[in-house]
Each structure stands twice: as structure tokens, then as C-alpha cells.
N, C-alpha and C positions, 0 to 999 in steps of 0.2 A: 892752311888748315881752316876750318870752320865748323859750324854747328852741323852735325850730322856725319862727322868723320868718326866712324865707330871704332876702328881699329887703330887710328892715329899712327904716328910713326913707330911706336914701341908697344902698342897694345897687344894683348894676347889672351887666349882662354886660360883658365887656371892661374889667374894672375896673383892669387894668394899662395897656392899650392907650390908652384914652380920656385919662388924665392925661399919658401920654407924648406924645401928639399936641398936647394943650393946652399943655403945659409945655415944648415943644421949644426955643423960644428962650431961656426962662429956664434950662433945664438947660445949654444951651450957654454962657450967660453965667456960670453958677456955675463951669463948668470953666475958662473963660477967665480969670476973676477970680482963681481959686485959683492958676493957673499964673503969672499976672502978679505975684502976691504971694509967689512963690518955692516954691509947693507943686509936687509932681511931677504929671504927668499922671494917674498912677494915683490920687493923693490926690484930684485934682479930680473924676475920674470917680466915686470913692467917695462924695464929697460930693453930687454930682448924684444918684447912686443913692439916697442917704438921702432926699433931697427927693422923689424919685419914689415911694419906698416910703411915706413919710408921707401923700402924697396919695391913693395907690391904696388904702391901708388903710381909708380912709374909705368906699370904694366896694365893699368886699368884700361879696358877697351874703349871707354867712352871719353873723348877728349873734353867735352864740356857736359856738365850735368851733375845729378845728385849722386851718382855712385862714387866718383872720385872724391867729392867733397864730404862724403858721409864717413870716411874712414876715421877710427878713433880707437884709443886704447883705454880701458877702464879697469880699475882694481875693484874686485868684489870680494868681500870678506865674509 
């Protein structure tokens, strides 16, 4: 691999949408479990967002560069 390998070994289009669809039930479970254990809804959503971010980063089409390293989750109130 090297700079300029745009699709890498696992890269694909819709790198955020595909995991969101595939993990929909799991993300809902993460939120529900967090709230049941006393976390706020915002904290549960944040935890689910981190899970989605972790999965989607593996599918980002650019192996090296700003796109992969720019992923983040942020709470806005």
C-alpha cells in the first residue's frame, strides 16, 4: 500500500451510510443499555456515535490523508 491508494483493501463508497444501516439495531441497543444503566440519552448517543465512527473509519476510501484522520464525535447541547 502507499499514498494514492484510494480504495485501499477495505475502502468503499458510502463508508458512513453502510455501517449505519448494518449496525442500526446494535446502535439502538447501545443507547438503550446506556440509559438503563443511568447514563443520559446524550451519553448513550455519544457512545453509539463512537461505535459507528470506529466501524466507518475502516471503510474510508483514502488510505492516507485528511478524511480518515478527521473523524470525530462531538456532543452539542
